[in-house]
Every structure is written in structure tokens, then in C-alpha cells.
C-alpha positions as CSV (number, residue, x, y, z in Angstrom):
1,X,-14.4,-34.9,-12.4
2,X,-10.3,-34.7,-12.0
3,X,-9.9,-37.1,-14.7
4,X,-11.7,-34.4,-16.6
5,X,-9.5,-31.5,-15.6
6,X,-6.2,-33.7,-16.2
7,X,-7.1,-34.3,-19.4
8,X,-8.1,-30.8,-20.0
9,X,-4.8,-29.5,-19.1
10,X,-2.9,-32.0,-20.8
11,X,-4.8,-30.9,-23.9
12,X,-4.0,-27.5,-23.7
13,X,-0.4,-28.1,-23.3
14,X,-0.7,-30.4,-26.1
15,X,-2.3,-27.2,-28.1
16,X,0.4,-25.3,-26.7
17,X,3.6,-27.3,-27.6
18,X,2.1,-27.9,-31.3
19,X,1.3,-24.0,-31.6
20,X,5.3,-23.9,-30.3
21,X,6.6,-26.0,-32.6
22,X,4.8,-24.7,-35.3
23,X,5.9,-21.2,-34.5
24,X,9.7,-22.7,-34.6
25,X,9.4,-24.2,-37.8
26,X,7.5,-22.6,-39.6
27,X,7.2,-19.4,-38.5
28,X,8.8,-18.1,-41.4
29,X,6.0,-19.1,-44.0
30,X,3.9,-16.5,-45.1
31,X,0.3,-17.8,-43.9
32,X,-2.2,-17.4,-41.2
33,X,-0.9,-17.4,-37.9
34,X,-1.9,-20.2,-35.3
35,X,-3.8,-18.3,-33.2
36,X,-6.7,-18.1,-35.6
37,X,-6.9,-22.1,-35.1
38,X,-7.3,-21.6,-31.8
39,X,-10.1,-18.7,-32.0
40,X,-11.7,-21.2,-34.5
41,X,-11.8,-24.1,-32.3
42,X,-13.7,-22.1,-29.6
43,X,-16.9,-21.6,-31.8
44,X,-18.5,-25.2,-31.8
45,X,-18.7,-24.6,-28.1
46,X,-21.5,-22.6,-28.2
47,X,-23.3,-25.3,-30.3
48,X,-22.8,-28.8,-28.7
49,X,-21.9,-29.8,-25.4
50,X,-20.2,-32.6,-24.0
51,X,-16.2,-33.8,-22.9
52,X,-15.2,-33.4,-26.5
53,X,-16.3,-29.5,-26.7
54,X,-14.2,-28.9,-23.9
55,X,-11.2,-30.7,-25.1
56,X,-11.6,-28.8,-28.4
57,X,-11.9,-25.3,-26.2
58,X,-8.8,-26.5,-24.2
59,X,-6.7,-27.2,-27.2
60,X,-7.7,-24.1,-28.9
61,X,-6.7,-22.2,-25.7
62,X,-3.5,-23.8,-26.0
63,X,-2.8,-22.9,-29.5
64,X,-4.1,-19.0,-28.7
65,X,-1.8,-18.8,-25.4
66,X,1.3,-19.9,-27.5
67,X,0.5,-17.2,-29.7
68,X,-0.5,-14.7,-27.5
69,X,1.6,-11.5,-28.7
70,X,0.3,-11.7,-32.2
71,X,-3.2,-12.0,-30.8
72,X,-2.9,-9.0,-28.9
73,X,-1.5,-7.2,-31.8
74,X,-4.2,-8.7,-34.0
75,X,-1.5,-10.2,-36.5
76,X,-3.4,-12.3,-38.6
77,X,-1.0,-12.9,-41.5
78,X,2.7,-13.0,-42.7
79,X,5.7,-14.4,-41.2
80,X,7.0,-13.8,-37.7
81,X,10.1,-12.2,-37.3
82,X,12.0,-13.7,-34.4
83,X,15.8,-13.4,-33.4
84,X,16.1,-16.3,-30.6
85,X,13.7,-19.5,-31.1
86,X,12.4,-20.6,-27.7
87,X,9.9,-22.9,-26.6
88,X,8.8,-21.7,-23.1
89,X,7.9,-18.4,-24.5
90,X,4.4,-16.9,-25.3
91,X,5.0,-15.0,-28.8
């Protein structure tokens, strides 16, 4: 049980880290925001069960948290206007 919790937290952090790195390096491109990919990973959770689905949900949650501001504004497409690039930030 504890191992599953630790794995889910680690997977969520990896999702957050990939989302932030993608935001910093690819945020200037004209394409979909990465919170959409996180939400897309939530969908299989309704159809399957097991540890893999929990890890997919955790990874998707990390992606969504890393781009939470755009989710709240429902910004789906386009470059991000960022003045200061920060890793430990919800943008």
C-alpha cells in the first residue's frame, strides 16, 4: 500500500516536472497546452482498473497542476506569454 502511494506521488512529480520543462522550453510554440494531455490521461480511469491506471491518473494530475492557470482560463491553444521562467511555479 505504501509503495503504491510513493509510486503515485513520484509519478505525479515526474508529470509536473515534464510539464514545467515543456512549458519553459516549448511554451513559445503555437500548439495545444499540456494540461489537455493531462486531462486525456484521466479518461481511461473510468474504463479500467489496476495500478497502471492509478499511475496514469497521477501523471496526468502532475501535467494538469503544472499548467493549472491555463486550465482555469480554459486556454487550449497558443503560445504562453511568460516573462520570468520558473520551475517551481504553477502557470
